MARKOLVEX-333834 format. One record per residue: residue number from 1; residue in three letters; x, y, z of N, C-alpha, C, O in turn. Coordinates in steps of 0.2 Angstrom, whole numbers. Layout:
BEGIN
<atom n="NUM" res="ala" n_east="X" n_north="Y" n_up="Z" ca_east="X" ca_north="Y" ca_up="Z" c_east="X" c_north="Y" c_up="Z" o_east="X" o_north="Y" o_up="Z"/>
...
END
This chain:
BEGIN
<atom n="1" res="met" n_east="531" n_north="165" n_up="569" ca_east="531" ca_north="163" ca_up="562" c_east="538" c_north="163" c_up="560" o_east="540" o_north="158" o_up="556"/>
<atom n="2" res="ala" n_east="543" n_north="167" n_up="562" ca_east="550" ca_north="168" ca_up="559" c_east="553" c_north="161" c_up="562" o_east="558" o_north="159" o_up="558"/>
<atom n="3" res="ile" n_east="552" n_north="159" n_up="568" ca_east="555" ca_north="153" ca_up="570" c_east="554" c_north="147" c_up="566" o_east="558" o_north="143" o_up="565"/>
<atom n="4" res="asn" n_east="548" n_north="147" n_up="564" ca_east="546" ca_north="141" ca_up="559" c_east="549" c_north="141" c_up="553" o_east="551" o_north="136" o_up="550"/>
<atom n="5" res="ile" n_east="551" n_north="147" n_up="550" ca_east="554" ca_north="148" ca_up="544" c_east="562" c_north="146" c_up="545" o_east="564" o_north="142" o_up="541"/>
<atom n="6" res="val" n_east="565" n_north="148" n_up="551" ca_east="571" ca_north="146" ca_up="552" c_east="572" c_north="138" c_up="553" o_east="577" o_north="135" o_up="551"/>
<atom n="7" res="thr" n_east="567" n_north="136" n_up="557" ca_east="567" ca_north="128" ca_up="558" c_east="566" c_north="125" c_up="551" o_east="570" o_north="120" o_up="550"/>
<atom n="8" res="phe" n_east="562" n_north="127" n_up="547" ca_east="561" ca_north="124" ca_up="540" c_east="568" c_north="124" c_up="536" o_east="570" o_north="119" o_up="533"/>
<atom n="9" res="leu" n_east="571" n_north="130" n_up="537" ca_east="577" ca_north="131" ca_up="533" c_east="583" c_north="126" c_up="536" o_east="587" o_north="123" o_up="532"/>
<atom n="10" res="val" n_east="583" n_north="125" n_up="542" ca_east="588" ca_north="120" ca_up="545" c_east="586" c_north="113" c_up="543" o_east="591" o_north="110" o_up="541"/>
<atom n="11" res="gly" n_east="580" n_north="111" n_up="542" ca_east="578" ca_north="105" ca_up="539" c_east="581" c_north="104" c_up="532" o_east="583" o_north="99" o_up="530"/>
<atom n="12" res="val" n_east="580" n_north="109" n_up="528" ca_east="582" ca_north="109" ca_up="521" c_east="590" c_north="109" c_up="521" o_east="592" o_north="105" o_up="517"/>
<atom n="13" res="ile" n_east="593" n_north="112" n_up="525" ca_east="601" ca_north="111" ca_up="526" c_east="603" c_north="104" c_up="527" o_east="607" o_north="101" o_up="524"/>
<atom n="14" res="phe" n_east="599" n_north="101" n_up="532" ca_east="601" ca_north="94" ca_up="534" c_east="599" c_north="90" c_up="527" o_east="604" o_north="85" o_up="526"/>
<atom n="15" res="ile" n_east="594" n_north="91" n_up="524" ca_east="593" ca_north="87" ca_up="518" c_east="598" c_north="88" c_up="513" o_east="600" o_north="83" o_up="509"/>
<atom n="16" res="val" n_east="600" n_north="94" n_up="511" ca_east="605" ca_north="95" ca_up="506" c_east="612" c_north="92" c_up="508" o_east="615" o_north="89" o_up="504"/>
<atom n="17" res="leu" n_east="614" n_north="92" n_up="515" ca_east="620" ca_north="89" ca_up="517" c_east="619" c_north="82" c_up="517" o_east="624" o_north="78" o_up="515"/>
<atom n="18" res="gly" n_east="613" n_north="79" n_up="518" ca_east="612" ca_north="72" ca_up="517" c_east="613" c_north="69" c_up="510" o_east="616" o_north="64" o_up="509"/>
<atom n="19" res="ile" n_east="610" n_north="73" n_up="505" ca_east="611" ca_north="71" ca_up="498" c_east="618" c_north="72" c_up="496" o_east="621" o_north="67" o_up="493"/>
<atom n="20" res="ser" n_east="622" n_north="77" n_up="499" ca_east="629" ca_north="77" ca_up="497" c_east="633" c_north="71" c_up="500" o_east="637" o_north="69" o_up="496"/>
<atom n="21" res="asn" n_east="631" n_north="69" n_up="506" ca_east="634" ca_north="63" ca_up="509" c_east="633" c_north="57" c_up="505" o_east="637" o_north="53" o_up="504"/>
<atom n="22" res="met" n_east="627" n_north="56" n_up="503" ca_east="625" ca_north="51" ca_up="499" c_east="628" c_north="50" c_up="492" o_east="629" o_north="44" o_up="490"/>
<atom n="23" res="lys" n_east="630" n_north="56" n_up="490" ca_east="634" ca_north="56" ca_up="483" c_east="642" c_north="54" c_up="484" o_east="646" o_north="54" o_up="480"/>
<atom n="24" res="gly" n_east="644" n_north="53" n_up="491" ca_east="651" ca_north="51" ca_up="492" c_east="655" c_north="57" c_up="495" o_east="661" o_north="56" o_up="496"/>
<atom n="25" res="asn" n_east="652" n_north="63" n_up="495" ca_east="655" ca_north="69" ca_up="498" c_east="654" c_north="69" c_up="505" o_east="649" o_north="72" o_up="508"/>
<atom n="26" res="ile" n_east="659" n_north="66" n_up="509" ca_east="658" ca_north="66" ca_up="516" c_east="662" c_north="72" c_up="519" o_east="664" o_north="72" o_up="525"/>
<atom n="27" res="ser" n_east="664" n_north="77" n_up="516" ca_east="668" ca_north="83" ca_up="518" c_east="664" c_north="86" c_up="524" o_east="667" o_north="90" o_up="528"/>
<atom n="28" res="ser" n_east="657" n_north="86" n_up="524" ca_east="654" ca_north="89" ca_up="530" c_east="655" c_north="85" c_up="536" o_east="653" o_north="88" o_up="542"/>
<atom n="29" res="leu" n_east="657" n_north="79" n_up="536" ca_east="658" ca_north="75" ca_up="542" c_east="665" c_north="77" c_up="546" o_east="669" o_north="80" o_up="543"/>
<atom n="30" res="his" n_east="665" n_north="75" n_up="552" ca_east="671" ca_north="77" ca_up="556" c_east="677" c_north="73" c_up="553" o_east="677" o_north="68" o_up="550"/>
<atom n="31" res="ser" n_east="683" n_north="76" n_up="553" ca_east="689" ca_north="74" ca_up="550" c_east="691" c_north="66" c_up="553" o_east="694" o_north="63" o_up="549"/>
<atom n="32" res="tyr" n_east="689" n_north="65" n_up="559" ca_east="690" ca_north="58" ca_up="561" c_east="686" c_north="53" c_up="557" o_east="689" o_north="48" o_up="555"/>
<atom n="33" res="his" n_east="680" n_north="55" n_up="555" ca_east="677" ca_north="50" ca_up="550" c_east="680" c_north="50" c_up="543" o_east="680" o_north="45" o_up="540"/>
<atom n="34" res="arg" n_east="682" n_north="56" n_up="541" ca_east="684" ca_north="56" ca_up="534" c_east="691" c_north="52" c_up="534" o_east="692" o_north="49" o_up="529"/>
<atom n="35" res="asn" n_east="695" n_north="53" n_up="539" ca_east="702" ca_north="49" ca_up="539" c_east="701" c_north="42" c_up="540" o_east="706" o_north="38" o_up="538"/>
<atom n="36" res="arg" n_east="696" n_north="40" n_up="544" ca_east="696" ca_north="32" ca_up="545" c_east="692" c_north="28" c_up="540" o_east="692" o_north="22" o_up="540"/>
<atom n="37" res="val" n_east="688" n_north="31" n_up="536" ca_east="684" ca_north="28" ca_up="531" c_east="689" c_north="26" c_up="525" o_east="692" o_north="31" o_up="522"/>
<atom n="38" res="ser" n_east="689" n_north="20" n_up="522" ca_east="694" ca_north="19" ca_up="517" c_east="690" c_north="22" c_up="510" o_east="684" o_north="23" o_up="510"/>
<atom n="39" res="glu" n_east="694" n_north="23" n_up="505" ca_east="692" ca_north="25" ca_up="499" c_east="686" c_north="21" c_up="496" o_east="681" o_north="24" o_up="494"/>
<atom n="40" res="glu" n_east="687" n_north="15" n_up="496" ca_east="681" ca_north="10" ca_up="493" c_east="675" c_north="10" c_up="498" o_east="670" o_north="8" o_up="495"/>
<atom n="41" res="asp" n_east="676" n_north="12" n_up="504" ca_east="670" ca_north="12" ca_up="509" c_east="666" c_north="19" c_up="509" o_east="661" o_north="20" o_up="512"/>
<atom n="42" res="arg" n_east="669" n_north="24" n_up="506" ca_east="667" ca_north="31" ca_up="506" c_east="660" c_north="31" c_up="503" o_east="656" o_north="35" o_up="507"/>
<atom n="43" res="ile" n_east="658" n_north="28" n_up="498" ca_east="651" ca_north="29" ca_up="495" c_east="646" c_north="25" c_up="500" o_east="641" o_north="28" o_up="501"/>
<atom n="44" res="pro" n_east="647" n_north="19" n_up="501" ca_east="642" ca_north="16" ca_up="506" c_east="642" c_north="19" c_up="513" o_east="636" o_north="20" o_up="515"/>
<atom n="45" res="phe" n_east="647" n_north="22" n_up="515" ca_east="647" ca_north="25" ca_up="522" c_east="643" c_north="32" c_up="521" o_east="639" o_north="33" o_up="525"/>
<atom n="46" res="gly" n_east="645" n_north="35" n_up="515" ca_east="641" ca_north="42" ca_up="514" c_east="634" c_north="41" c_up="513" o_east="630" o_north="45" o_up="515"/>
<atom n="47" res="lys" n_east="632" n_north="35" n_up="510" ca_east="625" ca_north="34" ca_up="508" c_east="621" c_north="33" c_up="515" o_east="615" o_north="35" o_up="516"/>
<atom n="48" res="gln" n_east="624" n_north="29" n_up="519" ca_east="621" ca_north="27" ca_up="526" c_east="620" c_north="33" c_up="530" o_east="615" o_north="35" o_up="533"/>
<atom n="49" res="val" n_east="626" n_north="37" n_up="531" ca_east="626" ca_north="43" ca_up="535" c_east="621" c_north="48" c_up="532" o_east="617" o_north="52" o_up="535"/>
<atom n="50" res="gly" n_east="621" n_north="49" n_up="525" ca_east="617" ca_north="54" ca_up="522" c_east="610" c_north="52" c_up="523" o_east="605" o_north="56" o_up="524"/>
<atom n="51" res="leu" n_east="608" n_north="45" n_up="523" ca_east="601" ca_north="43" ca_up="524" c_east="599" c_north="46" c_up="531" o_east="593" o_north="48" o_up="532"/>
<atom n="52" res="gly" n_east="603" n_north="44" n_up="536" ca_east="601" ca_north="46" ca_up="542" c_east="600" c_north="54" c_up="543" o_east="596" o_north="56" o_up="546"/>
<atom n="53" res="thr" n_east="605" n_north="58" n_up="540" ca_east="604" ca_north="65" ca_up="540" c_east="598" c_north="67" c_up="536" o_east="594" o_north="72" o_up="538"/>
<atom n="54" res="ile" n_east="596" n_north="64" n_up="531" ca_east="590" ca_north="66" ca_up="527" c_east="584" c_north="65" c_up="531" o_east="579" o_north="69" o_up="532"/>
<atom n="55" res="ile" n_east="584" n_north="59" n_up="535" ca_east="578" ca_north="57" ca_up="539" c_east="577" c_north="63" c_up="545" o_east="572" o_north="65" o_up="546"/>
<atom n="56" res="ile" n_east="583" n_north="65" n_up="547" ca_east="582" ca_north="70" ca_up="553" c_east="580" c_north="76" c_up="550" o_east="576" o_north="80" o_up="553"/>
<atom n="57" res="gly" n_east="582" n_north="78" n_up="544" ca_east="580" ca_north="84" ca_up="540" c_east="572" c_north="84" c_up="539" o_east="569" o_north="89" o_up="540"/>
<atom n="58" res="ile" n_east="570" n_north="78" n_up="537" ca_east="563" ca_north="78" ca_up="535" c_east="559" c_north="79" c_up="542" o_east="554" o_north="82" o_up="542"/>
<atom n="59" res="gly" n_east="561" n_north="76" n_up="547" ca_east="558" ca_north="77" ca_up="554" c_east="558" c_north="84" c_up="556" o_east="553" o_north="86" o_up="559"/>
<atom n="60" res="ile" n_east="563" n_north="88" n_up="555" ca_east="563" ca_north="95" ca_up="556" c_east="558" c_north="99" c_up="552" o_east="555" o_north="103" o_up="555"/>
<atom n="61" res="ile" n_east="558" n_north="97" n_up="546" ca_east="553" ca_north="101" ca_up="541" c_east="546" c_north="99" c_up="543" o_east="542" o_north="104" o_up="544"/>
<atom n="62" res="val" n_east="544" n_north="93" n_up="545" ca_east="538" ca_north="91" ca_up="547" c_east="536" c_north="95" c_up="553" o_east="530" o_north="97" o_up="554"/>
<atom n="63" res="phe" n_east="541" n_north="95" n_up="558" ca_east="539" ca_north="98" ca_up="564" c_east="538" c_north="106" c_up="563" o_east="533" o_north="108" o_up="566"/>
<atom n="64" res="ser" n_east="542" n_north="109" n_up="559" ca_east="541" ca_north="116" ca_up="558" c_east="534" c_north="117" c_up="555" o_east="531" o_north="122" o_up="556"/>
<atom n="65" res="ile" n_east="532" n_north="113" n_up="550" ca_east="525" ca_north="114" ca_up="547" c_east="520" c_north="113" c_up="552" o_east="515" o_north="117" o_up="552"/>
<atom n="66" res="leu" n_east="520" n_north="108" n_up="556" ca_east="515" ca_north="107" ca_up="561" c_east="515" c_north="112" c_up="566" o_east="510" o_north="114" o_up="569"/>
<atom n="67" res="ser" n_east="521" n_north="115" n_up="568" ca_east="521" ca_north="120" ca_up="573" c_east="518" c_north="126" c_up="570" o_east="514" o_north="130" o_up="573"/>
<atom n="68" res="ala" n_east="519" n_north="128" n_up="563" ca_east="515" ca_north="133" ca_up="560" c_east="508" c_north="132" c_up="560" o_east="504" o_north="137" o_up="561"/>
<atom n="69" res="ile" n_east="506" n_north="126" n_up="559" ca_east="498" ca_north="125" ca_up="559" c_east="496" c_north="126" c_up="566" o_east="490" o_north="128" o_up="566"/>
<atom n="70" res="thr" n_east="499" n_north="124" n_up="571" ca_east="497" ca_north="125" ca_up="578" c_east="496" c_north="133" c_up="579" o_east="491" o_north="135" o_up="582"/>
<atom n="71" res="gln" n_east="500" n_north="137" n_up="576" ca_east="500" ca_north="144" ca_up="577" c_east="493" c_north="147" c_up="574" o_east="490" o_north="151" o_up="577"/>
<atom n="72" res="tyr" n_east="492" n_north="144" n_up="568" ca_east="486" ca_north="146" ca_up="565" c_east="479" c_north="144" c_up="568" o_east="474" o_north="147" o_up="568"/>
<atom n="73" res="thr" n_east="479" n_north="137" n_up="570" ca_east="473" ca_north="134" ca_up="572" c_east="472" c_north="134" c_up="580" o_east="467" o_north="133" o_up="582"/>
<atom n="74" res="glu" n_east="478" n_north="136" n_up="583" ca_east="478" ca_north="136" ca_up="591" c_east="476" c_north="129" c_up="593" o_east="473" o_north="129" o_up="599"/>
<atom n="75" res="asn" n_east="477" n_north="124" n_up="590" ca_east="476" ca_north="117" ca_up="592" c_east="483" c_north="114" c_up="593" o_east="487" o_north="113" o_up="589"/>
<atom n="76" res="asn" n_east="484" n_north="113" n_up="600" ca_east="491" ca_north="110" ca_up="602" c_east="492" c_north="103" c_up="600" o_east="498" o_north="101" o_up="600"/>
<atom n="77" res="ala" n_east="487" n_north="100" n_up="597" ca_east="488" ca_north="93" ca_up="595" c_east="494" c_north="92" c_up="589" o_east="498" o_north="88" o_up="589"/>
<atom n="78" res="phe" n_east="494" n_north="97" n_up="585" ca_east="498" ca_north="97" ca_up="579" c_east="506" c_north="98" c_up="582" o_east="510" o_north="94" o_up="579"/>
<atom n="79" res="val" n_east="507" n_north="102" n_up="587" ca_east="514" ca_north="103" ca_up="589" c_east="516" c_north="97" c_up="593" o_east="522" o_north="95" o_up="593"/>
<atom n="80" res="leu" n_east="511" n_north="93" n_up="596" ca_east="513" ca_north="87" ca_up="600" c_east="514" c_north="82" c_up="595" o_east="519" o_north="78" o_up="596"/>
<atom n="81" res="ile" n_east="511" n_north="81" n_up="590" ca_east="512" ca_north="76" ca_up="584" c_east="519" c_north="78" c_up="581" o_east="523" o_north="73" o_up="580"/>
<atom n="82" res="gly" n_east="520" n_north="84" n_up="580" ca_east="526" ca_north="86" ca_up="577" c_east="532" c_north="84" c_up="581" o_east="537" o_north="82" o_up="579"/>
<atom n="83" res="thr" n_east="531" n_north="86" n_up="588" ca_east="537" ca_north="84" ca_up="593" c_east="538" c_north="76" c_up="593" o_east="544" o_north="74" o_up="593"/>
<atom n="84" res="ala" n_east="533" n_north="72" n_up="593" ca_east="534" ca_north="65" ca_up="593" c_east="537" c_north="63" c_up="586" o_east="542" o_north="59" o_up="587"/>
<atom n="85" res="leu" n_east="535" n_north="66" n_up="581" ca_east="538" ca_north="64" ca_up="574" c_east="546" c_north="66" c_up="574" o_east="550" o_north="63" o_up="572"/>
<atom n="86" res="leu" n_east="547" n_north="72" n_up="577" ca_east="554" ca_north="74" ca_up="577" c_east="558" c_north="70" c_up="581" o_east="564" o_north="68" o_up="579"/>
<atom n="87" res="ile" n_east="556" n_north="68" n_up="587" ca_east="560" ca_north="63" ca_up="591" c_east="561" c_north="57" c_up="588" o_east="566" o_north="54" o_up="588"/>
<atom n="88" res="ala" n_east="556" n_north="54" n_up="585" ca_east="556" ca_north="48" ca_up="581" c_east="561" c_north="48" c_up="575" o_east="565" o_north="43" o_up="575"/>
<atom n="89" res="thr" n_east="561" n_north="53" n_up="571" ca_east="565" ca_north="54" ca_up="566" c_east="572" c_north="55" c_up="568" o_east="577" o_north="53" o_up="565"/>
<atom n="90" res="leu" n_east="573" n_north="59" n_up="573" ca_east="580" ca_north="60" ca_up="576" c_east="583" c_north="54" c_up="578" o_east="589" o_north="53" o_up="577"/>
<atom n="91" res="val" n_east="579" n_north="50" n_up="582" ca_east="582" ca_north="43" ca_up="585" c_east="584" c_north="39" c_up="579" o_east="589" o_north="36" o_up="578"/>
<atom n="92" res="ala" n_east="579" n_north="38" n_up="574" ca_east="580" ca_north="34" ca_up="568" c_east="586" c_north="36" c_up="564" o_east="590" o_north="32" o_up="562"/>
<atom n="93" res="gly" n_east="587" n_north="43" n_up="563" ca_east="592" ca_north="45" ca_up="559" c_east="599" c_north="44" c_up="562" o_east="604" o_north="43" o_up="559"/>
<atom n="94" res="leu" n_east="599" n_north="45" n_up="569" ca_east="605" ca_north="44" ca_up="573" c_east="607" c_north="37" c_up="573" o_east="613" o_north="35" o_up="573"/>
<atom n="95" res="val" n_east="602" n_north="33" n_up="574" ca_east="604" ca_north="25" ca_up="574" c_east="607" c_north="23" c_up="567" o_east="612" o_north="20" o_up="567"/>
<atom n="96" res="ile" n_east="604" n_north="25" n_up="562" ca_east="607" ca_north="24" ca_up="555" c_east="614" c_north="27" c_up="554" o_east="618" o_north="23" o_up="552"/>
<atom n="97" res="ser" n_east="615" n_north="33" n_up="556" ca_east="621" ca_north="36" ca_up="556" c_east="627" c_north="33" c_up="560" o_east="632" o_north="31" o_up="558"/>
<atom n="98" res="phe" n_east="625" n_north="31" n_up="566" ca_east="629" ca_north="28" ca_up="571" c_east="631" c_north="21" c_up="569" o_east="637" o_north="19" o_up="570"/>
<atom n="99" res="arg" n_east="626" n_north="17" n_up="566" ca_east="628" ca_north="11" ca_up="564" c_east="633" c_north="11" c_up="558" o_east="638" o_north="7" o_up="558"/>
<atom n="100" res="ala" n_east="632" n_north="16" n_up="554" ca_east="637" ca_north="16" ca_up="548" c_east="644" c_north="18" c_up="551" o_east="649" o_north="16" o_up="549"/>
<atom n="101" res="met" n_east="644" n_north="23" n_up="556" ca_east="651" ca_north="25" ca_up="559" c_east="654" c_north="19" c_up="562" o_east="660" o_north="18" o_up="562"/>
<atom n="102" res="ile" n_east="650" n_north="15" n_up="566" ca_east="653" ca_north="9" ca_up="569" c_east="655" c_north="4" c_up="564" o_east="661" o_north="1" o_up="565"/>
<atom n="103" res="lys" n_east="651" n_north="3" n_up="559" ca_east="653" ca_north="-2" ca_up="554" c_east="660" c_north="0" c_up="550" o_east="664" o_north="-4" o_up="549"/>
<atom n="104" res="tyr" n_east="660" n_north="6" n_up="548" ca_east="665" ca_north="8" ca_up="543" c_east="671" c_north="12" c_up="547" o_east="677" o_north="12" o_up="545"/>
<atom n="105" res="asn" n_east="670" n_north="14" n_up="553" ca_east="675" ca_north="17" ca_up="557" c_east="677" c_north="14" c_up="563" o_east="683" o_north="15" o_up="566"/>
<atom n="106" res="lys" n_east="674" n_north="9" n_up="565" ca_east="675" ca_north="5" ca_up="571" c_east="674" c_north="9" c_up="577" o_east="676" o_north="8" o_up="583"/>
<atom n="107" res="gly" n_east="670" n_north="14" n_up="577" ca_east="668" ca_north="19" ca_up="582" c_east="665" c_north="25" c_up="580" o_east="665" o_north="27" o_up="574"/>
<atom n="108" res="ile" n_east="661" n_north="28" n_up="585" ca_east="658" ca_north="35" ca_up="583" c_east="662" c_north="41" c_up="585" o_east="661" o_north="46" o_up="583"/>
<atom n="109" res="phe" n_east="667" n_north="40" n_up="589" ca_east="671" ca_north="45" ca_up="592" c_east="678" c_north="44" c_up="591" o_east="683" o_north="48" o_up="593"/>
END
């Protein structure tokens, strides 16, 4: 049960960071990205990276909830669905974030 709470909180942190990024505060990102994004691109870049981060956070939260349901019902279908959703949201969030990095930074590293 404690691991589900920690996982849920990690998802919440991702969402908070994503919201912060969407507002133009990209200070949570690596200095490479902060230095290479122009001032006028900071807001659109932050919105796209923030959206990707929020999607990942939602996936983590849903996974933690479905994992908790699995513990109470002893039905492994919930954790399998949660894992599939986590993978899908992780891929979607990373694709959105990487596309923004490539567009505004000309690279991800």
